[in-house]
Jmol script that loads the backbone (N, CA, C; Angstrom):
load data "model"
ATOM      1  N   MET A   1       7.461  -5.665  -4.743  1.00  0.00           N
ATOM      2  CA  MET A   1       8.400  -5.895  -3.671  1.00  0.00           C
ATOM      3  C   MET A   1       8.902  -7.330  -3.792  1.00  0.00           C
ATOM      4  N   PRO A   2      10.207  -7.535  -3.793  1.00  0.00           N
ATOM      5  CA  PRO A   2      10.726  -8.900  -3.865  1.00  0.00           C
ATOM      6  C   PRO A   2      10.592  -9.617  -2.526  1.00  0.00           C
ATOM      7  N   VAL A   3      10.156 -10.867  -2.590  1.00  0.00           N
ATOM      8  CA  VAL A   3      10.022 -11.702  -1.398  1.00  0.00           C
ATOM      9  C   VAL A   3      10.822 -12.974  -1.636  1.00  0.00           C
ATOM     10  N   THR A   4      11.772 -13.240  -0.751  1.00  0.00           N
ATOM     11  CA  THR A   4      12.628 -14.422  -0.886  1.00  0.00           C
ATOM     12  C   THR A   4      12.295 -15.419   0.212  1.00  0.00           C
ATOM     13  N   ASN A   5      12.104 -16.673  -0.190  1.00  0.00           N
ATOM     14  CA  ASN A   5      11.880 -17.751   0.764  1.00  0.00           C
ATOM     15  C   ASN A   5      13.239 -18.348   1.096  1.00  0.00           C
ATOM     16  N   THR A   6      13.728 -18.051   2.298  1.00  0.00           N
ATOM     17  CA  THR A   6      15.045 -18.547   2.710  1.00  0.00           C
ATOM     18  C   THR A   6      14.963 -19.889   3.428  1.00  0.00           C
ATOM     19  N   GLY A   7      13.749 -20.409   3.570  1.00  0.00           N
ATOM     20  CA  GLY A   7      13.575 -21.678   4.263  1.00  0.00           C
ATOM     21  C   GLY A   7      13.627 -22.863   3.331  1.00  0.00           C
ATOM     22  N   ASP A   8      13.311 -24.036   3.887  1.00  0.00           N
ATOM     23  CA  ASP A   8      13.305 -25.246   3.069  1.00  0.00           C
ATOM     24  C   ASP A   8      11.888 -25.769   2.844  1.00  0.00           C
ATOM     25  N   ARG A   9      10.889 -24.962   3.200  1.00  0.00           N
ATOM     26  CA  ARG A   9       9.485 -25.310   2.965  1.00  0.00           C
ATOM     27  C   ARG A   9       8.781 -24.149   2.263  1.00  0.00           C
ATOM     28  N   VAL A  10       7.673 -24.453   1.615  1.00  0.00           N
ATOM     29  CA  VAL A  10       6.874 -23.396   0.997  1.00  0.00           C
ATOM     30  C   VAL A  10       6.363 -22.477   2.099  1.00  0.00           C
ATOM     31  N   GLY A  11       6.445 -21.206   1.861  1.00  0.00           N
ATOM     32  CA  GLY A  11       5.961 -20.220   2.828  1.00  0.00           C
ATOM     33  C   GLY A  11       5.363 -19.043   2.093  1.00  0.00           C
ATOM     34  N   GLY A  12       4.663 -18.212   2.811  1.00  0.00           N
ATOM     35  CA  GLY A  12       4.024 -17.070   2.177  1.00  0.00           C
ATOM     36  C   GLY A  12       4.288 -15.785   2.926  1.00  0.00           C
ATOM     37  N   GLU A  13       4.086 -14.692   2.217  1.00  0.00           N
ATOM     38  CA  GLU A  13       4.211 -13.354   2.782  1.00  0.00           C
ATOM     39  C   GLU A  13       3.162 -12.487   2.104  1.00  0.00           C
ATOM     40  N   VAL A  14       2.739 -11.438   2.786  1.00  0.00           N
ATOM     41  CA  VAL A  14       1.728 -10.537   2.232  1.00  0.00           C
ATOM     42  C   VAL A  14       2.290  -9.115   2.236  1.00  0.00           C
ATOM     43  N   PRO A  15       3.034  -8.731   1.193  1.00  0.00           N
ATOM     44  CA  PRO A  15       3.482  -7.349   1.100  1.00  0.00           C
ATOM     45  C   PRO A  15       2.279  -6.407   1.018  1.00  0.00           C
ATOM     46  N   GLN A  16       2.429  -5.246   1.651  1.00  0.00           N
ATOM     47  CA  GLN A  16       1.323  -4.294   1.769  1.00  0.00           C
ATOM     48  C   GLN A  16       1.790  -2.902   1.371  1.00  0.00           C
ATOM     49  N   VAL A  17       0.853  -2.098   0.867  1.00  0.00           N
ATOM     50  CA  VAL A  17       1.127  -0.711   0.511  1.00  0.00           C
ATOM     51  C   VAL A  17       0.204   0.179   1.333  1.00  0.00           C
ATOM     52  N   TYR A  18       0.813   1.147   2.011  1.00  0.00           N
ATOM     53  CA  TYR A  18       0.067   2.125   2.801  1.00  0.00           C
ATOM     54  C   TYR A  18       0.283   3.504   2.198  1.00  0.00           C
ATOM     55  N   ALA A  19      -0.743   4.341   2.221  1.00  0.00           N
ATOM     56  CA  ALA A  19      -0.644   5.711   1.718  1.00  0.00           C
ATOM     57  C   ALA A  19      -0.845   6.676   2.875  1.00  0.00           C
ATOM     58  N   ASP A  20      -0.003   7.707   2.929  1.00  0.00           N
ATOM     59  CA  ASP A  20      -0.186   8.803   3.874  1.00  0.00           C
ATOM     60  C   ASP A  20      -0.984   9.889   3.164  1.00  0.00           C
ATOM     61  N   LEU A  21      -2.235  10.073   3.596  1.00  0.00           N
ATOM     62  CA  LEU A  21      -3.113  11.064   2.980  1.00  0.00           C
ATOM     63  C   LEU A  21      -3.251  12.270   3.903  1.00  0.00           C
ATOM     64  N   PRO A  22      -3.058  13.488   3.379  1.00  0.00           N
ATOM     65  CA  PRO A  22      -3.242  14.670   4.217  1.00  0.00           C
ATOM     66  C   PRO A  22      -4.712  14.867   4.557  1.00  0.00           C
ATOM     67  N   PHE A  23      -4.993  15.102   5.837  1.00  0.00           N
ATOM     68  CA  PHE A  23      -6.385  15.236   6.281  1.00  0.00           C
ATOM     69  C   PHE A  23      -6.430  16.193   7.473  1.00  0.00           C
ATOM     70  N   ASP A  24      -7.042  17.348   7.298  1.00  0.00           N
ATOM     71  CA  ASP A  24      -7.164  18.344   8.367  1.00  0.00           C
ATOM     72  C   ASP A  24      -5.827  18.642   9.048  1.00  0.00           C
ATOM     73  N   GLY A  25      -4.780  18.833   8.257  1.00  0.00           N
ATOM     74  CA  GLY A  25      -3.480  19.168   8.810  1.00  0.00           C
ATOM     75  C   GLY A  25      -2.718  17.995   9.398  1.00  0.00           C
ATOM     76  N   GLN A  26      -3.267  16.792   9.302  1.00  0.00           N
ATOM     77  CA  GLN A  26      -2.609  15.590   9.806  1.00  0.00           C
ATOM     78  C   GLN A  26      -2.449  14.605   8.654  1.00  0.00           C
ATOM     79  N   LEU A  27      -1.739  13.525   8.913  1.00  0.00           N
ATOM     80  CA  LEU A  27      -1.623  12.467   7.917  1.00  0.00           C
ATOM     81  C   LEU A  27      -2.451  11.268   8.349  1.00  0.00           C
ATOM     82  N   LEU A  28      -3.263  10.794   7.448  1.00  0.00           N
ATOM     83  CA  LEU A  28      -4.075   9.602   7.674  1.00  0.00           C
ATOM     84  C   LEU A  28      -3.407   8.475   6.904  1.00  0.00           C
ATOM     85  N   ARG A  29      -2.927   7.459   7.593  1.00  0.00           N
ATOM     86  CA  ARG A  29      -2.282   6.323   6.929  1.00  0.00           C
ATOM     87  C   ARG A  29      -3.337   5.256   6.641  1.00  0.00           C
ATOM     88  N   ARG A  30      -3.400   4.845   5.368  1.00  0.00           N
ATOM     89  CA  ARG A  30      -4.427   3.882   4.950  1.00  0.00           C
ATOM     90  C   ARG A  30      -3.803   2.761   4.137  1.00  0.00           C
ATOM     91  N   LEU A  31      -4.234   1.536   4.423  1.00  0.00           N
ATOM     92  CA  LEU A  31      -3.851   0.384   3.611  1.00  0.00           C
ATOM     93  C   LEU A  31      -4.571   0.513   2.271  1.00  0.00           C
ATOM     94  N   VAL A  32      -3.790   0.547   1.175  1.00  0.00           N
ATOM     95  CA  VAL A  32      -4.392   0.734  -0.145  1.00  0.00           C
ATOM     96  C   VAL A  32      -4.169  -0.447  -1.086  1.00  0.00           C
ATOM     97  N   GLY A  33      -3.371  -1.418  -0.679  1.00  0.00           N
ATOM     98  CA  GLY A  33      -3.163  -2.575  -1.533  1.00  0.00           C
ATOM     99  C   GLY A  33      -2.305  -3.632  -0.859  1.00  0.00           C
ATOM    100  N   PHE A  34      -2.488  -4.868  -1.283  1.00  0.00           N
ATOM    101  CA  PHE A  34      -1.686  -5.978  -0.764  1.00  0.00           C
ATOM    102  C   PHE A  34      -1.775  -7.142  -1.737  1.00  0.00           C
ATOM    103  N   ARG A  35      -0.837  -8.055  -1.620  1.00  0.00           N
ATOM    104  CA  ARG A  35      -0.841  -9.253  -2.459  1.00  0.00           C
ATOM    105  C   ARG A  35      -0.082 -10.361  -1.745  1.00  0.00           C
ATOM    106  N   ARG A  36      -0.665 -11.522  -1.683  1.00  0.00           N
ATOM    107  CA  ARG A  36       0.005 -12.682  -1.080  1.00  0.00           C
ATOM    108  C   ARG A  36       0.871 -13.354  -2.133  1.00  0.00           C
ATOM    109  N   VAL A  37       2.103 -13.676  -1.746  1.00  0.00           N
ATOM    110  CA  VAL A  37       3.009 -14.422  -2.621  1.00  0.00           C
ATOM    111  C   VAL A  37       3.534 -15.623  -1.849  1.00  0.00           C
ATOM    112  N   GLU A  38       3.808 -16.711  -2.567  1.00  0.00           N
ATOM    113  CA  GLU A  38       4.297 -17.945  -1.955  1.00  0.00           C
ATOM    114  C   GLU A  38       5.458 -18.495  -2.775  1.00  0.00           C
ATOM    115  N   PRO A  39       6.631 -17.884  -2.633  1.00  0.00           N
ATOM    116  CA  PRO A  39       7.776 -18.399  -3.394  1.00  0.00           C
ATOM    117  C   PRO A  39       8.198 -19.780  -2.894  1.00  0.00           C
ATOM    118  N   ALA A  40       8.694 -20.588  -3.811  1.00  0.00           N
ATOM    119  CA  ALA A  40       9.214 -21.919  -3.458  1.00  0.00           C
ATOM    120  C   ALA A  40      10.478 -21.741  -2.621  1.00  0.00           C
ATOM    121  N   PRO A  41      10.870 -22.762  -1.872  1.00  0.00           N
ATOM    122  CA  PRO A  41      12.100 -22.675  -1.079  1.00  0.00           C
ATOM    123  C   PRO A  41      13.294 -22.235  -1.936  1.00  0.00           C
ATOM    124  N   GLY A  42      14.018 -21.238  -1.444  1.00  0.00           N
ATOM    125  CA  GLY A  42      15.187 -20.732  -2.148  1.00  0.00           C
ATOM    126  C   GLY A  42      14.876 -19.788  -3.301  1.00  0.00           C
ATOM    127  N   GLU A  43      13.615 -19.551  -3.587  1.00  0.00           N
ATOM    128  CA  GLU A  43      13.220 -18.700  -4.713  1.00  0.00           C
ATOM    129  C   GLU A  43      12.815 -17.304  -4.242  1.00  0.00           C
ATOM    130  N   THR A  44      12.846 -16.361  -5.182  1.00  0.00           N
ATOM    131  CA  THR A  44      12.374 -14.994  -4.950  1.00  0.00           C
ATOM    132  C   THR A  44      11.222 -14.722  -5.908  1.00  0.00           C
ATOM    133  N   GLU A  45      10.170 -14.149  -5.385  1.00  0.00           N
ATOM    134  CA  GLU A  45       9.019 -13.765  -6.201  1.00  0.00           C
ATOM    135  C   GLU A  45       8.766 -12.284  -5.976  1.00  0.00           C
ATOM    136  N   VAL A  46       8.473 -11.575  -7.049  1.00  0.00           N
ATOM    137  CA  VAL A  46       8.182 -10.151  -6.942  1.00  0.00           C
ATOM    138  C   VAL A  46       6.675  -9.975  -6.821  1.00  0.00           C
ATOM    139  N   ALA A  47       6.259  -9.309  -5.742  1.00  0.00           N
ATOM    140  CA  ALA A  47       4.840  -9.015  -5.546  1.00  0.00           C
ATOM    141  C   ALA A  47       4.519  -7.706  -6.249  1.00  0.00           C
ATOM    142  N   VAL A  48       3.687  -7.772  -7.276  1.00  0.00           N
ATOM    143  CA  VAL A  48       3.247  -6.581  -7.986  1.00  0.00           C
ATOM    144  C   VAL A  48       1.876  -6.221  -7.432  1.00  0.00           C
ATOM    145  N   ILE A  49       1.774  -5.014  -6.879  1.00  0.00           N
ATOM    146  CA  ILE A  49       0.541  -4.584  -6.220  1.00  0.00           C
ATOM    147  C   ILE A  49      -0.007  -3.390  -6.982  1.00  0.00           C
ATOM    148  N   GLY A  50      -1.081  -3.607  -7.710  1.00  0.00           N
ATOM    149  CA  GLY A  50      -1.718  -2.519  -8.457  1.00  0.00           C
ATOM    150  C   GLY A  50      -2.685  -1.753  -7.577  1.00  0.00           C
ATOM    151  N   ILE A  51      -2.689  -0.438  -7.735  1.00  0.00           N
ATOM    152  CA  ILE A  51      -3.618   0.417  -6.985  1.00  0.00           C
ATOM    153  C   ILE A  51      -4.279   1.346  -7.991  1.00  0.00           C
ATOM    154  N   ASP A  52      -5.584   1.262  -8.080  1.00  0.00           N
ATOM    155  CA  ASP A  52      -6.350   2.073  -9.018  1.00  0.00           C
ATOM    156  C   ASP A  52      -7.130   3.114  -8.220  1.00  0.00           C
ATOM    157  N   ALA A  53      -6.846   4.387  -8.448  1.00  0.00           N
ATOM    158  CA  ALA A  53      -7.516   5.465  -7.706  1.00  0.00           C
ATOM    159  C   ALA A  53      -9.022   5.459  -7.924  1.00  0.00           C
ATOM    160  N   ASP A  54      -9.503   4.802  -8.978  1.00  0.00           N
ATOM    161  CA  ASP A  54     -10.935   4.767  -9.260  1.00  0.00           C
ATOM    162  C   ASP A  54     -11.656   3.558  -8.663  1.00  0.00           C
ATOM    163  N   TRP A  55     -10.938   2.716  -7.914  1.00  0.00           N
ATOM    164  CA  TRP A  55     -11.601   1.576  -7.281  1.00  0.00           C
ATOM    165  C   TRP A  55     -12.727   2.057  -6.374  1.00  0.00           C
ATOM    166  N   PRO A  56     -13.767   1.262  -6.190  1.00  0.00           N
ATOM    167  CA  PRO A  56     -14.897   1.658  -5.342  1.00  0.00           C
ATOM    168  C   PRO A  56     -14.528   1.907  -3.871  1.00  0.00           C
ATOM    169  N   ASN A  57     -13.387   1.375  -3.404  1.00  0.00           N
ATOM    170  CA  ASN A  57     -13.020   1.601  -2.001  1.00  0.00           C
ATOM    171  C   ASN A  57     -12.274   2.923  -1.803  1.00  0.00           C
ATOM    172  N   HIS A  58     -12.130   3.727  -2.871  1.00  0.00           N
ATOM    173  CA  HIS A  58     -11.541   5.067  -2.788  1.00  0.00           C
ATOM    174  C   HIS A  58     -10.179   5.074  -2.090  1.00  0.00           C
ATOM    175  N   PRO A  59      -9.173   4.375  -2.618  1.00  0.00           N
ATOM    176  CA  PRO A  59      -7.900   4.237  -1.905  1.00  0.00           C
ATOM    177  C   PRO A  59      -7.192   5.554  -1.606  1.00  0.00           C
ATOM    178  N   PHE A  60      -7.357   6.558  -2.460  1.00  0.00           N
ATOM    179  CA  PHE A  60      -6.662   7.821  -2.244  1.00  0.00           C
ATOM    180  C   PHE A  60      -7.614   8.966  -1.898  1.00  0.00           C
ATOM    181  N   SER A  61      -8.815   8.653  -1.515  1.00  0.00           N
ATOM    182  CA  SER A  61      -9.803   9.685  -1.221  1.00  0.00           C
ATOM    183  C   SER A  61     -10.153   9.717   0.257  1.00  0.00           C
ATOM    184  N   ILE A  62     -10.666  10.859   0.661  1.00  0.00           N
ATOM    185  CA  ILE A  62     -11.105  11.068   2.041  1.00  0.00           C
ATOM    186  C   ILE A  62     -12.538  11.575   1.989  1.00  0.00           C
ATOM    187  N   TRP A  63     -13.364  11.097   2.901  1.00  0.00           N
ATOM    188  CA  TRP A  63     -14.758  11.537   2.938  1.00  0.00           C
ATOM    189  C   TRP A  63     -14.809  12.983   3.420  1.00  0.00           C
ATOM    190  N   ASP A  64     -15.405  13.846   2.597  1.00  0.00           N
ATOM    191  CA  ASP A  64     -15.573  15.257   2.940  1.00  0.00           C
ATOM    192  C   ASP A  64     -16.992  15.446   3.462  1.00  0.00           C
ATOM    193  N   GLU A  65     -17.099  15.676   4.766  1.00  0.00           N
ATOM    194  CA  GLU A  65     -18.410  15.792   5.413  1.00  0.00           C
ATOM    195  C   GLU A  65     -19.219  16.937   4.818  1.00  0.00           C
ATOM    196  N   GLU A  66     -18.550  18.055   4.571  1.00  0.00           N
ATOM    197  CA  GLU A  66     -19.252  19.220   4.039  1.00  0.00           C
ATOM    198  C   GLU A  66     -19.775  18.972   2.630  1.00  0.00           C
ATOM    199  N   ALA A  67     -18.941  18.374   1.786  1.00  0.00           N
ATOM    200  CA  ALA A  67     -19.336  18.102   0.402  1.00  0.00           C
ATOM    201  C   ALA A  67     -20.195  16.849   0.292  1.00  0.00           C
ATOM    202  N   GLN A  68     -20.189  16.018   1.355  1.00  0.00           N
ATOM    203  CA  GLN A  68     -20.907  14.742   1.329  1.00  0.00           C
ATOM    204  C   GLN A  68     -20.470  13.895   0.133  1.00  0.00           C
ATOM    205  N   ASP A  69     -19.126  13.835  -0.033  1.00  0.00           N
ATOM    206  CA  ASP A  69     -18.579  13.099  -1.165  1.00  0.00           C
ATOM    207  C   ASP A  69     -17.120  12.728  -0.861  1.00  0.00           C
ATOM    208  N   TRP A  70     -16.608  11.769  -1.621  1.00  0.00           N
ATOM    209  CA  TRP A  70     -15.200  11.400  -1.526  1.00  0.00           C
ATOM    210  C   TRP A  70     -14.401  12.413  -2.320  1.00  0.00           C
ATOM    211  N   VAL A  71     -13.305  12.927  -1.755  1.00  0.00           N
ATOM    212  CA  VAL A  71     -12.439  13.864  -2.464  1.00  0.00           C
ATOM    213  C   VAL A  71     -10.995  13.386  -2.363  1.00  0.00           C
ATOM    214  N   GLU A  72     -10.255  13.606  -3.440  1.00  0.00           N
ATOM    215  CA  GLU A  72      -8.829  13.273  -3.440  1.00  0.00           C
ATOM    216  C   GLU A  72      -8.043  14.505  -3.027  1.00  0.00           C
ATOM    217  N   PRO A  73      -7.166  14.357  -2.053  1.00  0.00           N
ATOM    218  CA  PRO A  73      -6.308  15.489  -1.701  1.00  0.00           C
ATOM    219  C   PRO A  73      -5.372  15.793  -2.861  1.00  0.00           C
ATOM    220  N   GLU A  74      -5.010  17.055  -3.008  1.00  0.00           N
ATOM    221  CA  GLU A  74      -4.087  17.436  -4.064  1.00  0.00           C
ATOM    222  C   GLU A  74      -2.659  17.404  -3.542  1.00  0.00           C
ATOM    223  N   GLY A  75      -1.735  17.124  -4.429  1.00  0.00           N
ATOM    224  CA  GLY A  75      -0.336  17.160  -4.049  1.00  0.00           C
ATOM    225  C   GLY A  75       0.279  15.783  -3.945  1.00  0.00           C
ATOM    226  N   ASP A  76       1.350  15.710  -3.167  1.00  0.00           N
ATOM    227  CA  ASP A  76       2.113  14.482  -3.041  1.00  0.00           C
ATOM    228  C   ASP A  76       1.530  13.546  -1.997  1.00  0.00           C
ATOM    229  N   ILE A  77       1.531  12.260  -2.320  1.00  0.00           N
ATOM    230  CA  ILE A  77       1.111  11.206  -1.408  1.00  0.00           C
ATOM    231  C   ILE A  77       2.326  10.298  -1.205  1.00  0.00           C
ATOM    232  N   THR A  78       2.639  10.002   0.041  1.00  0.00           N
ATOM    233  CA  THR A  78       3.736   9.096   0.332  1.00  0.00           C
ATOM    234  C   THR A  78       3.199   7.675   0.449  1.00  0.00           C
ATOM    235  N   LEU A  79       3.823   6.759  -0.276  1.00  0.00           N
ATOM    236  CA  LEU A  79       3.464   5.345  -0.211  1.00  0.00           C
ATOM    237  C   LEU A  79       4.552   4.604   0.549  1.00  0.00           C
ATOM    238  N   HIS A  80       4.135   3.713   1.430  1.00  0.00           N
ATOM    239  CA  HIS A  80       5.057   2.874   2.196  1.00  0.00           C
ATOM    240  C   HIS A  80       4.776   1.426   1.819  1.00  0.00           C
ATOM    241  N   ILE A  81       5.816   0.676   1.503  1.00  0.00           N
ATOM    242  CA  ILE A  81       5.664  -0.715   1.093  1.00  0.00           C
ATOM    243  C   ILE A  81       6.463  -1.581   2.059  1.00  0.00           C
ATOM    244  N   GLY A  82       5.816  -2.611   2.583  1.00  0.00           N
ATOM    245  CA  GLY A  82       6.496  -3.488   3.522  1.00  0.00           C
ATOM    246  C   GLY A  82       5.667  -4.709   3.844  1.00  0.00           C
ATOM    247  N   THR A  83       6.014  -5.346   4.942  1.00  0.00           N
ATOM    248  CA  THR A  83       5.327  -6.576   5.329  1.00  0.00           C
ATOM    249  C   THR A  83       4.281  -6.352   6.410  1.00  0.00           C
ATOM    250  N   SER A  84       4.221  -5.143   6.954  1.00  0.00           N
ATOM    251  CA  SER A  84       3.187  -4.787   7.931  1.00  0.00           C
ATOM    252  C   SER A  84       3.175  -3.278   8.077  1.00  0.00           C
ATOM    253  N   ALA A  85       2.247  -2.770   8.863  1.00  0.00           N
ATOM    254  CA  ALA A  85       2.152  -1.328   9.086  1.00  0.00           C
ATOM    255  C   ALA A  85       3.328  -0.798   9.895  1.00  0.00           C
ATOM    256  N   GLU A  86       4.122  -1.700  10.445  1.00  0.00           N
ATOM    257  CA  GLU A  86       5.265  -1.275  11.257  1.00  0.00           C
ATOM    258  C   GLU A  86       6.606  -1.725  10.671  1.00  0.00           C
ATOM    259  N   ASP A  87       6.586  -2.294   9.469  1.00  0.00           N
ATOM    260  CA  ASP A  87       7.813  -2.794   8.861  1.00  0.00           C
ATOM    261  C   ASP A  87       7.862  -2.386   7.393  1.00  0.00           C
ATOM    262  N   PHE A  88       8.240  -1.132   7.150  1.00  0.00           N
ATOM    263  CA  PHE A  88       8.318  -0.636   5.779  1.00  0.00           C
ATOM    264  C   PHE A  88       9.716  -0.847   5.225  1.00  0.00           C
ATOM    265  N   ARG A  89       9.776  -1.384   4.022  1.00  0.00           N
ATOM    266  CA  ARG A  89      11.059  -1.632   3.359  1.00  0.00           C
ATOM    267  C   ARG A  89      11.349  -0.580   2.293  1.00  0.00           C
ATOM    268  N   TYR A  90      10.279   0.004   1.722  1.00  0.00           N
ATOM    269  CA  TYR A  90      10.428   0.965   0.644  1.00  0.00           C
ATOM    270  C   TYR A  90       9.455   2.119   0.860  1.00  0.00           C
ATOM    271  N   THR A  91       9.835   3.294   0.365  1.00  0.00           N
ATOM    272  CA  THR A  91       8.966   4.465   0.414  1.00  0.00           C
ATOM    273  C   THR A  91       9.064   5.158  -0.940  1.00  0.00           C
ATOM    274  N   ALA A  92       7.929   5.640  -1.415  1.00  0.00           N
ATOM    275  CA  ALA A  92       7.889   6.363  -2.688  1.00  0.00           C
ATOM    276  C   ALA A  92       6.890   7.499  -2.554  1.00  0.00           C
ATOM    277  N   THR A  93       7.059   8.507  -3.370  1.00  0.00           N
ATOM    278  CA  THR A  93       6.132   9.629  -3.391  1.00  0.00           C
ATOM    279  C   THR A  93       5.489   9.705  -4.762  1.00  0.00           C
ATOM    280  N   VAL A  94       4.173   9.889  -4.781  1.00  0.00           N
ATOM    281  CA  VAL A  94       3.432  10.050  -6.034  1.00  0.00           C
ATOM    282  C   VAL A  94       2.621  11.331  -5.944  1.00  0.00           C
ATOM    283  N   ARG A  95       2.383  11.931  -7.077  1.00  0.00           N
ATOM    284  CA  ARG A  95       1.561  13.146  -7.129  1.00  0.00           C
ATOM    285  C   ARG A  95       0.206  12.806  -7.701  1.00  0.00           C
ATOM    286  N   LEU A  96      -0.837  13.203  -6.978  1.00  0.00           N
ATOM    287  CA  LEU A  96      -2.201  12.970  -7.475  1.00  0.00           C
ATOM    288  C   LEU A  96      -2.649  14.144  -8.305  1.00  0.00           C
TER     289      LEU A  96
END
end "model"
wireframe off; spacefill off
backbone 0.3
color backbone group
């Protein structure tokens, strides 16, 4: 996500990625990645946020009580990218 510093001082922003995971007929929105960037005044910096489905925090998995294990839902997952959980600038769909 590109972040532009329009001010005259160094500033920072923390772009975030949220995933909508299907869970019991509902969508569970989870923060799955973020990165702090600090572009210089007047500069734009692209925040590259990597998300690895195999990370120990299970970014795309849901705890299955019956199986007593983390399981990945099948199908499409919607990713929202923005500056907070209420300010999405981009949306993408990925298939797990």
